[in-house]
C-alpha positions in Angstrom: 52.2 96.9 55.5 54.1 98.5 52.6 57.3 97.1 51.2 59.0 100.5 51.8 62.6 100.1 53.0 65.0 102.7 54.5 68.7 102.8 53.6 71.3 103.0 56.4 75.1 102.9 55.9 77.3 102.0 58.8 81.1 101.6 58.9 81.0 98.2 60.5 83.8 95.7 59.5 82.5 92.6 57.7 85.3 90.4 59.2 88.5 91.2 61.1 90.7 89.4 58.6 89.6 91.9 55.8 91.6 94.7 57.4 95.2 94.7 56.1 97.7 97.2 54.7 97.2 95.7 51.2 93.5 96.4 51.3 93.2 100.1 50.4 89.6 99.9 49.1 86.5 99.7 51.1 84.3 96.6 50.8 80.5 97.2 50.8 78.0 94.6 52.0 74.3 95.2 51.6 71.9 93.4 53.9 68.2 93.3 53.3 66.0 93.0 56.4 62.4 91.7 56.4 59.5 94.1 55.9 58.6 93.9 59.7 61.9 95.5 60.6 61.5 98.1 57.8 65.3 98.5 57.4 67.9 98.0 54.7 71.4 98.1 56.2 74.4 98.7 54.1 77.7 98.2 55.9 81.0 99.4 54.7 84.4 98.1 55.7 87.2 100.8 55.9 90.9 100.5 56.0 91.8 101.5 59.6 95.6 101.2 59.5 96.2 105.0 59.8 94.0 105.2 62.8 95.8 102.3 64.5 99.2 103.9 63.8 98.2 107.2 65.4 96.8 105.3 68.5 100.1 103.5 68.8 102.0 106.9 69.0 99.5 108.1 71.6 99.7 105.0 73.6 103.5 105.3 73.8 103.0 108.9 75.2 100.3 107.7 77.6 102.6 104.8 78.6 105.4 107.2 79.6 102.9 109.4 81.4 101.5 106.5 83.3 104.9 105.3 84.3 105.8 108.8 85.7 102.5 108.8 87.6 103.2 105.3 89.0 106.7 106.4 90.0 105.2 109.5 91.7 102.8 107.3 93.7 105.6 104.9 94.6 107.8 107.8 95.8 104.9 109.1 97.9 104.5 105.7 99.7 108.3 105.5 100.3 108.1 108.9 102.0 104.9 108.4 103.9 105.1 104.9 105.3 102.1 104.1 107.5 102.9 103.1 111.0 102.3 99.5 112.1 99.1 99.4 114.1 99.2 97.5 117.3 96.1 95.4 117.9 94.3 95.8 121.3 93.1 92.5 122.4 89.6 91.7 123.7 90.9 91.7 127.3 92.8 95.0 126.9 89.9 97.0 125.4 88.3 98.1 128.6 91.6 99.1 130.2 92.6 101.1 127.2 89.3 103.0 127.0 89.2 103.7 130.7 92.8 104.6 131.3 93.6 106.5 128.1 90.4 107.8 126.5 88.2 108.4 129.6 90.1 111.5 130.8 89.8 113.0 127.3 86.2 112.4 126.6 83.1 114.2 127.9 79.4 114.2 126.9 77.8 117.6 126.7 74.2 117.3 127.9 73.2 120.7 126.5 74.4 120.2 122.9 74.3 116.4 123.1 77.7 116.3 121.7 80.7 114.1 122.4 83.8 116.2 123.1 87.4 115.2 122.9 89.7 117.5 124.9 86.9 120.1 125.1 86.3 120.2 121.4 83.2 118.6 119.7 83.9 115.6 117.5 81.5 117.1 114.9 83.2 118.9 112.0 80.1 121.1 111.4 76.9 121.8 113.2 74.6 119.7 110.9 76.8 116.6 110.8 75.4 113.4 112.2 78.0 112.1 114.5 79.2 108.5 114.5 81.2 108.6 117.7 82.6 105.0 117.5 84.0 105.4 114.0 85.5 108.9 114.8 87.1 107.5 117.9 88.5 104.5 116.0 90.2 106.9 113.6 91.5 109.0 116.6 93.0 105.9 118.1 94.6 104.8 114.8 96.1 108.3 114.2 97.2 109.3 117.7 97.9 106.0 119.4 98.6 103.7 116.4 96.2 101.0 117.7 93.3 99.1 116.3 90.8 97.0 118.2 90.2 93.3 117.8 86.6 93.6 118.8 84.9 96.8 117.7 81.6 95.9 119.4 83.3 95.7 122.8 85.1 98.9 122.1 81.8 100.6 121.3 80.3 99.2 124.6 83.2 100.5 126.7 83.2 103.8 125.0 79.5 104.4 125.6 80.0 103.4 129.3 82.7 106.0 129.6 80.6 108.6 128.0 77.7 107.9 130.2 79.9 108.5 133.3 81.6 111.6 131.9 78.6 113.9 131.3 78.3 117.6 132.1 75.9 120.5 131.5 77.8 123.8 130.7 75.1 126.0 132.3 75.2 123.9 135.5 79.0 124.0 135.4 78.9 127.8 135.1 76.4 128.3 137.9 78.5 126.1 140.2 81.5 128.2 139.4 79.6 131.3 140.6 79.1 129.8 144.0 82.7 130.6 144.9 82.0 134.3 144.4 78.9 134.5 146.5 79.6 135.3 150.2 
């Protein structure tokens, strides 16, 4: 292998104590590396005080901007306080689902969709529907309640949906029976 070496200069400080306002000249340190690495690195230490001063000015500006953003967020939370959620206990879950949610929920056998008040819980046609999570959000928003045991909530919800099924074509055909003499 040849003893050929490449030169590379990098502005890397030699030691932190060398940076001071009195030190206006750059110090150069040359480091020779073995022939296997094939490098000769020359490092140069620069006076960085002007850069530090400009960063301080910018940080003061950023600090005031950050304070105004934090104040904006604080004002938002003062105006939009979240309601206290009441916790539905394990024993109350079945009653809540059957008495309050059952009359609003139906399962459409044709589209295989869960409907709340006659509207699909899907936001768009290709969305995979997570009925339990969507209903938990509905309960939090509309009723300000959360459930102690989500697994039991899921079980009662699926029970209610299995009882409240309909097929729109069948429903339409049954409505035509009234018109036939």
